[in-house]
N, C-alpha and C positions, 0 to 999 in steps of 0.2 A: 578511721584516720584518712584524711584527704591526702592524695599524693602531692608532693611539693611541686608547684608549677615552675619553679625556678631552677636554673642550672648552677648559679653561683651564690645564691642566698640560701640560708637555712634558719629554721626557727620562726619566731623567737624561742630561745631555749632558756631553761632555768640556769642561772649563774650564781655562784656564791658571792661574787663581788659586784656583779652588774645587774642583778635582778633579772628582768626579762630582756635578753640580749639577742638582737638580730645579727646572725653571723654572716660575714661576707668573705668568701673563700677565693683567694687569688692565685693559688698554686695547686698543682695536682697532689694527690694524697701522698703524704710523707716526703715532700720535697723540702729539705731543710739543711741548714748549715751545721746542725748538731744531731746527735743520736743519743739523747739522754736516756739513762738507764731507767728513769722513772716515768717516761712518757706513757700515758694511758691510751694512746692510739697505736702503740706498737713500735717496732724498730723502724728507723729511717731507711727507706728503700732507695732514695736518691739524695745522697749527701753532696751538696754542691754550694759553690759561692757564685755561680753564674746568675747574673741579673738580666732578665729578659721579660718580654711580655708573654707570660705563661698562659693567660686567658685573655680574650679580647676586652680591652678596657671599656669601649663604647657599649658592649653588650652588658657588662656589669652595671654601668651607670643606668642603662635602660631598665634593667631589672629593679634597681633601687627605686627609680622614679615610679615604676608600676606598683611596687609594694607600698610606697608612701601614699599613692592615690587610692589603692584598694584596701589597705589595712592600716599601716602607719602606727600600730600600737606596740611600742617597745620602750624600754628605759634607756637603752644605748644601742647605737649602730657600731658594730665591732668588726674591725679587720682581724680575722682570726681564721680558724678552720683547721685543716689537716697538714699545714706546712708553715714556713716562715714567710709572712706577707711581704716583708721588705725585699725579698728576692724578686718580686714583680717590679719591673723597671718603671712602671707608671702608677705605683700605689699612691704616690702623692697626688696624682690627678683625681683619684677616687676620693681621697681625703678632702681635696679642695672642693669637690662637688658636695660633700657632706656638710661642709661648713655653713652652707646656706640653709640647712634644714633645722627644724626646731628640736630634734632629738640629738643629744650630744654624741660625738664620735670618739671611738677608742681605737688605739693601735695596740694590739697584743704582740709584742716582739721579744725575741730572745736577746736583742741588742747587739748581736755579733757584727752587724753591718753598719753600726753607727760610727765606726771609724772613718766612713766615707762621707765627705761634706754633702754630697747630693742626697744621701740617705737621711742625714740629719735635717736638711732643709725640708725634705718631703715629710718626715715624721713630725716636724714641728707644726704641721697643719692640723694635727689631731688635737682635740680638747683634752683628752687624757691619753697618756702613753704609759703602758705597764711593761716594765722590763724585768728580767729575771737575774738574780745574783745568788747562786747557791754554792759557790766555791770561793777560794781565796788565793790560789796560785796556779801555775801551769800543771803541776801534778794532779791536783784535785780537779781542775778543769778537764783534763784528759780522762780521769777516772769516772766522774759523775756525768759530764756533758758529752764526752766523746766527740770533740769538734772535728771539723774538716781539717786535714793536715796542714793547710796554709794559715789556719787561725792560731794565734797565740794569746795567752791571757792578758799580757801587758797591753797589747793594742786594743783588745776588747774592752778592758776597763777604762783605758784612756778615751775611747770613743764614748763610753757612758758619761764620763766627766765632761767632755766637750759638749755633748748634747745638753746636759743639765745646765751648763753655764749660759746657754743661749735660749733655752726653752722657757717660754712664759706661761705654759699651761700646767696642768697637774701631772706630776711624775709619780707613779706608783711603783713600788718595788715588791716583787714576789721572791721570797726565800723558800725554796723547796727542800725540806729536811728529810733525811732517810736514816733510820735506825742503824747504828753501827758503821755508817759511812761518813756523814757530815754533821751529825747531831750531837757530838760531844761538846761540852761547854767550851773547851778551848778553841775548837774549830768554829763554833758559832760566834765566839768573841771576835775572831779574825774577820768573819763575814760582816759582823756588826760594825767593826772599825772601818771597813771599806764603805759600808753603806752611809756612814756619817760624812764621808767625802762627797757623796752624791746629793745629800740634803733632800731626800724624797719627801713628798707631801704625805704619803701613807706607806706603811710597810705591812705586808701580809705574810704571816708564816703559814705554810701549807705542807701537807704530806699526802701520802697515797690514800686515795679514796676508792680507786678502782684498780684492777690488776695492771701492773706496770709492764714495760717492755721486757724487763729481766726479773726472774722470780726471786733473785737474791735481794732486790730492793724492797725494804720493809718499812711500814708506817711507824711514825713516832706517836706515842699516846698523846691525846689532847692535853692531859694534865702536864706532861713534860713540855709541850709547846708553850703552854701558858707560863711555865717557869722561865723559859728561854726568852720570852717576849720582852722582858724588862732589860735585856742586854742591848736593845736597839734604841736609837734616838731619831725620830720620835718612837715611843714604845710600839712594838709591833702588835698588830691585831691577828689573832688566830683566826684562820679562815672559818667563817661561820657556816652553819648549815644552809641549805637552799631555802630561799624565801618561801614563807607560807602563803604569800599573796600571789598565787599562780592563776593564770587565766584558765577559762574553761577548756580551751584547746590544749594547753599543757596538761591539765588533769586528765583529759580524754586520751591523750597520747600515752601517758603513764599507764592508764587502765588497759589500753589496747596491747601494749607491750607485755604487761603483766599477764594478761589473758593468754597470750601466745606462750609465755614461759610456763604457765600452768599446764599446758598441753604437752610440751616437750622441752628439754634443754636446748639452748641455741647459743651460737657464738654471736659476736657483734656483727659479723659479716652476714649471718643468716637474717638477723633483724633488719639490717640495712637493705638487703635484697628484697625481703618480704614486703616492706613498707615504702621502699623508694626514698628512704631518709638519708641524710648526710651522716657519715660515720661519727662526726663530732656531736651531732644532735643525738644519735643513739647513745653515745657514751655519756652524755649529760643525763639522759633519762635513767640509764642504768645506775649512775651515781646516786640519783634520788632514791631509787628503789632499794639499793644496797643500804643507804643511810637509814631508810625506814624499816630495814630488816625484812622486807617482803620477798627478797631474792637472795641467793648466795652464789658465789663464783667458785668454779673448780677448774684448775689448770690440768689439761690432759695433753701430754706431749707438747706441741707448740701452740695449741689452741686453748682458749678460755671459754668454758661453757657456763651459761647463766641458767639457773633453775629457780622456780618459785618455791618458797618455803612452805 
C-alpha cells in the first residue's frame, strides 16, 4: 500500500452511491454541527457552527490539480471527509475550481448551514448536493442528530427548502434509518412527507453498515428498508452494495488491510496509523470487508476492534 502523498485528499475510495470517489476533506476530524448517534466515524469531538478557513484553500486546490495531472481516475470529486465541509468558509472556492474539471463534483452535507444565504450560494456550485433528512421535528432532531444547541429543526428544514428552490443541479436525499428509533412506519411517513416538499432528484435509504457512534443504534434489515422505500416520492433506493467494478488499487488496499487483520485485531485508529490512510478511507474499506463477511467487529469498552473471519 503506497502512502497517501496528500494531506487533504484521500482515495479514491469505494462508495455505495458514487462509485470510486476522491474525497476532499476541509475540516479537522469530527468538526461538525451535529453529533449523530449513527455516525460511523465516532462521536463529534468539536461540535460547532463557526465557519472559518480550517485548512488552507490554496493548498487544497494545489493538491487537486496535482492529483488530476498524476492520476485523475475517479467517478466523482467529493467534498466529504471527517466533518461538515460547509463549515469551511471557502468551500465554495473549492467547488468553483472543480466546475472546470471533467469529473463531476459532489457536496456531501448535513444541510444544517443551508439556512445561510452565503452557504446556499456556495453549495450551488456543486453538480450534485447530497443532504440528509432522517428526522421530522425538534425532538427527533435532538434524539438522532444531537445538533449544536443553537440549531433548531424549523430553521434547518427551511434552509433545505430555500436551497432546493434555487438549485439547478442534482439534489440527492439520504434518509438514515435506525431500528427502534426512526424506522417505524409512522415516523418514516413523516420523513417522507417532508421529503416531498424538497422534490429531490433521488432518495437513498441507508442504515448502519459499520459500528456507529453509539451502541444502541441498530441497523434496519434490508427487507424492511425495501418495504419502506415505497413511502417516498420518488420511490427511495435502498443503498446498494459497494460497486464490484473496483480499481486494482482499491482491491490491493482491501487485501492489505485484511492481511493485517488476519495477524491481529485492530481498531480503525490502528489501521489509520499503520498505513497513513485517512480515517474515512479506512472506514470505507472496513465497510466493504464487513459486507463481504471477511471480517467482523467487536465493541470492547469504548473501542471497536476488527478481526478477520
